[in-house]
C-alpha positions as CSV (number, residue, x, y, z in Angstrom):
1,M,138.7,135.6,119.1
2,R,140.7,135.0,116.0
3,F,139.7,133.4,112.7
4,D,142.1,131.4,110.5
5,I,141.3,129.0,107.6
6,F,142.4,125.4,107.3
7,C,142.9,123.9,103.8
8,S,143.3,120.2,103.0
9,L,144.4,120.4,99.3
10,T,142.8,117.1,98.6
11,P,142.0,116.1,95.0
12,A,139.7,113.3,96.1
13,T,136.5,112.7,94.3
14,A,133.6,114.7,95.6
15,G,130.1,115.0,94.1
16,G,131.1,112.5,91.4
17,R,134.0,114.7,90.2
18,R,137.7,114.5,90.7
19,P,139.5,117.8,90.2
20,T,142.9,118.1,88.5
21,E,145.9,118.7,90.7
22,A,146.5,122.1,89.1
23,E,142.9,123.1,89.9
24,V,143.4,122.1,93.6
25,L,146.6,124.1,93.9
26,S,145.1,127.1,92.1
27,N,142.1,127.0,94.3
28,L,144.3,127.2,97.4
29,L,146.0,130.3,96.1
30,D,142.6,131.9,95.3
31,Q,141.4,131.1,98.8
32,C,144.6,132.6,100.3
33,R,144.2,135.8,98.4
34,A,140.6,136.0,99.6
35,A,141.5,135.2,103.2
36,D,144.1,137.9,103.2
37,Q,141.6,140.5,101.8
38,L,138.8,139.4,104.2
39,G,140.9,139.6,107.3
40,Y,141.7,136.0,108.3
41,G,144.9,135.6,110.3
42,T,146.6,132.4,109.1
43,V,146.1,129.8,106.4
44,W,146.9,126.4,107.9
45,V,147.6,123.7,105.3
46,A,147.5,119.9,105.7
47,E,150.6,117.9,104.7
48,S,150.5,114.6,102.9
49,H,153.1,112.3,101.4
50,N,153.1,109.6,98.7
51,S,150.2,108.3,96.6
52,N,147.2,106.9,98.4
53,E,146.1,105.2,95.2
54,T,149.4,103.3,95.0
55,Q,149.4,102.5,98.7
56,K,146.0,100.8,98.3
57,R,147.9,98.0,96.7
58,H,150.1,97.5,99.7
59,P,149.4,94.5,102.0
60,R,148.0,96.9,104.6
61,P,146.1,99.6,102.8
62,V,145.3,102.5,105.1
63,L,142.5,104.1,103.2
64,P,141.2,101.5,100.8
65,H,137.9,103.3,100.3
66,W,139.2,106.8,99.7
67,D,138.8,107.7,96.1
68,G,141.8,109.8,95.0
69,E,144.8,111.2,96.8
70,V,144.7,112.5,100.4
71,G,146.5,115.8,99.7
72,L,149.0,117.6,97.5
73,N,151.1,119.7,100.0
74,T,154.2,117.8,100.7
75,D,156.3,120.6,102.2
76,V,155.1,123.9,103.7
77,C,158.5,125.3,103.1
78,L,157.8,125.2,99.3
79,L,154.2,126.3,99.7
80,A,154.7,129.2,102.1
81,P,156.7,131.4,99.6
82,Q,153.9,131.0,97.0
83,V,151.3,132.3,99.5
84,F,153.5,135.1,100.9
85,A,154.2,136.3,97.4
86,R,150.4,136.7,96.8
87,T,149.3,138.2,100.1
88,R,150.0,141.1,102.4
89,R,149.0,140.1,105.9
90,L,148.3,136.4,105.9
91,D,150.5,134.1,108.0
92,V,151.2,130.5,106.8
93,G,151.0,127.4,109.0
94,S,151.5,123.7,108.6
95,A,149.1,121.2,110.0
96,I,151.2,119.2,110.4
97,T,154.8,118.8,109.1
98,N,156.0,115.3,109.5
99,I,159.5,115.5,111.2
100,V,160.0,111.8,111.3
101,A,159.8,110.9,107.6
102,N,162.0,112.0,104.7
103,G,165.3,112.0,106.7
104,G,163.9,113.0,110.1
105,P,164.2,116.0,112.3
106,V,167.6,117.3,111.2
107,P,166.7,118.0,107.5
108,A,163.2,119.2,108.7
109,A,164.9,121.8,110.9
110,E,167.2,122.8,108.1
111,R,164.2,123.4,105.7
112,V,162.4,125.5,108.2
113,T,165.4,127.6,109.1
114,S,166.3,128.2,105.5
115,T,162.7,129.2,104.6
116,L,162.7,131.6,107.6
117,A,166.0,133.2,106.5
118,W,164.6,134.0,103.1
119,H,161.3,135.1,104.4
120,G,162.8,137.5,106.9
121,L,165.1,139.3,104.5
122,D,162.8,142.3,104.3
123,P,163.2,144.1,107.7
124,M,159.6,145.2,107.4
125,E,158.3,141.6,107.2
126,R,155.9,140.8,110.0
127,R,154.0,137.7,108.8
128,R,154.6,134.5,110.7
129,L,155.6,131.0,109.6
130,R,153.7,128.8,112.0
131,I,155.0,125.2,112.0
132,G,152.8,122.5,113.4
133,F,154.9,119.3,113.7
134,S,154.5,115.7,114.6
135,S,155.1,112.2,113.3
136,G,152.3,112.0,110.8
137,R,149.1,110.0,110.7
138,F,150.1,107.0,108.6
139,D,152.9,104.6,109.4
140,F,153.5,103.7,105.7
141,V,154.9,107.2,105.0
142,N,157.5,106.8,107.7
143,E,158.3,103.3,106.7
144,L,159.0,104.4,103.1
145,T,161.9,106.5,104.4
146,G,163.3,103.9,106.8
147,V,161.4,104.4,110.1
148,R,160.0,101.0,111.0
149,P,160.5,98.3,113.7
150,R,164.2,97.3,113.9
151,N,163.8,94.0,115.8
152,A,161.2,91.6,117.2
153,W,160.5,93.5,120.4
154,E,160.0,96.8,118.6
155,H,157.5,95.1,116.3
156,L,155.6,93.9,119.3
157,A,155.6,97.3,120.9
158,W,155.5,99.5,117.8
159,R,152.7,101.7,119.1
160,Q,154.8,102.5,122.2
161,V,158.0,102.8,120.2
162,R,156.4,105.3,117.8
163,R,155.8,107.5,120.7
164,A,159.4,107.3,121.7
165,V,160.5,108.1,118.1
166,L,158.3,111.2,118.2
167,W,159.9,112.3,121.5
168,E,163.3,111.9,120.1
169,A,162.5,113.7,116.8
170,A,160.6,116.5,118.5
171,E,163.4,117.4,120.9
172,I,166.0,117.3,118.0
173,F,163.8,119.5,115.8
174,V,162.9,122.1,118.4
175,R,166.4,122.5,119.7
176,L,168.0,122.7,116.2
177,V,165.4,125.1,114.8
178,S,165.9,127.3,117.9
179,G,169.6,127.7,117.0
180,A,171.2,125.2,119.4
181,E,174.3,123.2,118.6
182,I,173.6,119.6,119.6
183,S,174.6,116.0,118.9
184,S,172.4,112.9,119.3
185,A,174.2,112.3,122.6
186,D,172.6,115.4,124.0
187,I,169.1,114.1,123.4
188,E,167.4,112.7,126.5
189,P,167.0,108.9,126.1
190,V,163.5,107.5,126.1
191,A,162.6,104.3,127.9
192,L,159.3,102.2,128.0
193,T,157.8,101.2,131.3
194,R,154.9,99.1,132.4
195,A,152.7,102.2,132.4
196,D,153.0,102.4,128.6
197,F,151.2,99.1,128.0
198,P,147.6,98.1,128.5
199,D,148.3,95.0,130.6
200,E,151.0,93.1,132.4
201,Q,151.1,90.3,129.9
202,Q,152.0,92.5,126.9
203,W,154.7,94.3,128.9
204,H,156.4,91.0,129.9
205,Q,156.1,89.7,126.3
206,V,158.0,92.7,125.1
207,L,160.6,92.4,127.9
208,S,161.1,88.8,127.0
209,A,161.5,89.5,123.3
210,A,164.1,92.1,124.1
211,G,166.0,89.8,126.5
212,Q,165.6,92.4,129.3
213,R,164.4,92.4,132.9
214,G,163.5,95.2,135.2
215,D,161.0,98.1,135.1
216,R,162.5,100.1,132.1
217,L,163.2,99.2,128.5
218,P,165.4,101.8,126.8
219,V,164.5,102.6,123.1
220,P,167.7,102.9,121.0
221,P,168.0,106.2,119.2
222,Q,166.6,106.4,115.8
223,W,169.1,109.1,114.7
224,S,172.8,109.2,115.5
225,F,174.9,112.2,114.6
226,L,177.9,114.2,115.8
227,P,177.5,117.9,116.9
228,T,175.8,120.0,114.4
229,R,174.1,123.4,114.1
230,I,171.7,124.5,111.4
231,V,172.7,127.3,108.9
232,P,171.8,130.1,108.3
233,L,172.7,130.7,112.0
234,H,170.7,133.9,112.5
235,P,167.3,133.9,110.7
236,R,164.6,136.1,112.2
237,R,163.3,133.6,114.6
238,E,160.8,136.1,115.9
239,L,158.8,135.3,112.7
240,L,158.6,131.6,113.7
241,R,156.0,129.9,115.9
242,L,156.1,126.2,116.8
243,Y,153.0,124.0,117.5
244,L,153.2,120.4,118.6
245,G,150.6,118.2,116.9
246,S,150.3,115.8,119.8
247,A,148.1,115.6,122.9
248,D,150.8,113.9,124.9
249,P,150.9,116.0,128.1
250,A,154.4,114.9,129.1
251,L,155.8,115.8,125.6
252,Q,154.2,119.2,125.7
253,T,155.9,119.9,129.0
254,H,159.2,118.4,127.9
255,L,159.6,120.5,124.7
256,N,158.9,123.7,126.6
257,R,162.1,123.2,128.5
258,F,163.9,124.3,125.3
259,A,161.7,126.8,123.5
260,P,158.1,128.1,123.4
261,V,156.1,125.3,121.8
262,R,152.4,125.7,121.5
263,V,150.0,122.9,120.8
264,F,147.0,121.9,118.6
265,N,145.0,118.9,117.9
266,L,143.1,118.5,114.7
267,S,140.8,115.9,116.1
268,I,137.4,116.5,117.8
269,T,138.7,117.0,121.4
270,P,136.4,116.9,124.4
271,D,136.0,120.3,126.2
272,A,137.4,118.7,129.5
273,V,140.6,117.7,127.7
274,I,141.0,121.1,126.2
275,E,140.6,122.8,129.6
276,Q,143.3,120.5,131.1
277,M,145.6,121.3,128.2
278,Q,145.1,125.0,128.6
279,A,145.8,124.8,132.3
280,R,148.9,122.7,131.8
281,M,150.3,124.9,129.1
282,A,149.8,128.0,131.2
283,A,152.0,126.5,133.9
284,T,154.7,125.1,131.6
285,Y,155.0,127.4,128.5
286,H,158.6,128.5,128.0
287,P,159.0,132.0,129.5
288,S,160.7,133.4,126.4
289,G,157.3,133.1,124.7
290,G,155.6,135.4,127.1
291,D,152.4,134.6,128.9
292,W,150.4,131.6,127.7
293,R,147.2,132.7,125.9
294,Q,144.0,130.7,125.0
295,E,144.6,131.4,121.3
296,H,148.0,129.7,121.4
297,M,146.1,126.4,121.0
298,P,144.2,126.7,117.6
299,R,141.0,124.6,117.3
300,T,139.8,123.2,114.0
301,T,136.2,123.1,113.1
302,F,134.3,122.2,110.0
303,V,132.1,124.9,108.6
304,F,128.9,124.2,106.6
305,L,127.4,127.6,106.1
306,D,124.5,128.7,103.8
307,A,124.1,132.4,103.5
308,R,122.2,132.5,100.2
309,P,119.5,135.2,100.5
310,G,117.0,133.6,98.2
311,L,116.3,130.6,100.4
312,G,115.0,132.2,103.6
313,R,116.1,131.3,107.1
314,A,114.6,127.9,107.3
315,G,115.8,127.0,103.8
316,R,119.3,128.1,104.5
317,R,119.5,126.1,107.7
318,A,118.1,123.0,106.1
319,A,120.5,123.2,103.2
320,A,123.5,123.6,105.5
321,R,122.4,120.5,107.5
322,D,121.9,118.5,104.4
323,Q,125.4,119.5,103.2
324,A,127.0,118.6,106.5
325,R,125.3,115.1,106.6
326,A,126.1,114.3,103.0
327,T,129.7,115.5,103.2
328,L,130.5,113.9,106.6
329,G,128.7,110.7,105.6
330,A,130.8,110.4,102.4
331,Y,133.9,111.1,104.4
332,W,133.3,108.4,107.0
333,R,132.3,106.0,104.2
334,A,135.6,106.7,102.5
335,M,137.6,106.4,105.7
336,Q,136.0,103.3,107.0
337,G,134.0,101.6,104.2
338,T,130.7,101.9,106.1
339,I,128.4,104.7,107.0
340,D,128.2,105.0,110.8
341,A,125.1,107.2,111.4
342,K,126.0,107.9,115.0
343,R,129.5,109.1,114.1
344,V,128.2,111.3,111.3
345,A,125.7,112.8,113.7
346,E,128.4,113.5,116.3
347,A,130.7,115.0,113.7
348,A,127.9,117.3,112.5
349,D,127.2,118.3,116.2
350,N,130.9,119.4,116.5
351,A,130.9,121.4,113.2
352,L,129.5,124.9,112.7
353,V,126.3,124.2,110.7
354,G,123.6,126.6,109.6
355,D,123.0,130.2,108.4
356,P,125.0,133.1,109.8
357,E,122.8,133.7,112.8
358,E,122.9,130.0,113.8
359,I,126.6,129.8,113.4
360,A,127.2,132.9,115.5
361,D,125.1,131.4,118.3
362,Q,127.1,128.1,118.0
363,I,130.4,129.9,118.3
364,V,129.3,131.9,121.4
365,R,127.9,128.8,123.0
366,R,130.7,126.4,122.3
367,F,134.0,128.3,122.2
368,H,136.1,130.5,124.6
369,P,136.0,134.2,123.6
370,E,139.8,134.2,123.2
371,D,140.0,131.0,121.1
372,R,141.8,130.8,117.7
373,L,139.5,128.9,115.3
374,M,140.8,127.2,112.2
375,L,137.7,127.2,110.0
376,W,137.6,124.3,107.5
377,F,135.6,125.5,104.4
378,D,137.2,123.3,101.7
379,F,136.3,120.0,103.3
380,V,135.8,117.7,100.3
381,N,134.5,120.7,98.5
382,H,135.9,121.7,95.1
383,D,133.5,124.5,94.4
384,N,136.1,127.3,94.7
385,A,133.6,130.1,94.3
386,R,131.3,128.7,97.0
387,V,134.2,128.2,99.4
388,I,135.2,131.8,99.0
389,E,131.6,133.0,99.3
390,D,131.4,131.1,102.6
391,M,134.6,132.6,103.8
392,A,133.3,136.1,103.0
393,A,130.0,135.4,104.7
394,V,131.7,134.5,108.0
395,M,133.6,137.8,108.0
396,R,130.8,140.0,106.6
397,E,127.8,138.4,108.4
398,V,128.9,136.2,111.2
399,V,131.5,138.5,112.7
400,P,129.1,141.5,113.1
401,L,126.7,139.1,114.8
402,L,129.4,138.0,117.2
403,Q,130.3,141.6,118.1
404,E,126.6,142.3,118.7
405,R,126.6,139.4,121.2
406,G,129.6,140.9,123.0
407,L,132.3,138.6,121.5
408,P,135.1,140.7,120.0
409,V,137.0,139.3,116.9
410,R,140.6,140.4,116.4
411,L,141.6,140.9,112.7
412,P,145.2,141.3,111.5
413,A,144.6,145.0,110.6
414,D,143.7,145.6,114.3
415,E,146.9,144.2,115.7
416,V,150.0,146.2,116.8
417,A,151.9,143.3,118.4
418,R,151.1,139.9,116.8
419,S,151.3,136.6,118.6
């Protein structure tokens, strides 16, 4: 098993206090230094774009009850050098980079390639740049940079067209960042079919609006360009790992025709779905990436840990549960405007909650022994010292308990060949 950390970089109000942006950014760097010293493998950082506070005034606000901005990291290619300059072993990952907004997949591939070229100048460099990519969570971000329905039928079928846009962007991005020379004519066209729609009526409404008949409705390309290739031509691509931020099984398989593309999903995913994804990726993973491994699909989990010695076992466990309920309740209230007790309880059940012994038991019971866990400590928590204390408690108290239970944990210092 491998342990990473996930950081949201959110300056949202928590506990009645909203931190400054400089505080949030400084906290991230402190936590990265600590993660590096403690033996975590990768820091995965959420990406956000444009002001949520301003977007609240749009006709369709996406987070009207969220108090503050969603996040401050707009580009992992700017953030990664800051982390690499302050650490020795820690990889940096994006969770996720939006390859549809801000010009689309061509400039996204260029940013990643350029960052990789600079990062790999030292021949002794071994730290990875791990790029999770997708189309982003909020439509307004893509709309601000020109990706929106182009006609009446796309407006009716926008949910399905969005999937086609991600397919197009993902193929362009993966092929360019892998060093290929391509034009938009080389990209496999995407078409909608009846299977993409919930019922026959909606499918025929869309066909009628498009003035089409038949069983396929082609989606015109979002990006049109002549043959191009990204420079620098020869960065050290062995330092790059790609992760698709989509659970679409067909897209996962399609992208692995061109390069090794791993996968993750930041949502709470049922075990049965995870097992299906693991089996599918084992069969379709691009051969140049070697054998598929369980840890190639990182799994995110909230961590609500209390290891304070003065409370006693019962006190620590009760305090951790109280923190989980309060934090997750505030989160859902901000996201939806109401507290859904059932949803809070389900989220708490999927988090790691308790003292070190309890969390060790939960990990053994719920996760595969070769999983890569992205531990989320800073979830609406601006107490930097407490976050770092919890990170340390996992490594110093939980990891030895896991090893006692027969579950080995691999740390960067243990590795000869890194994956």
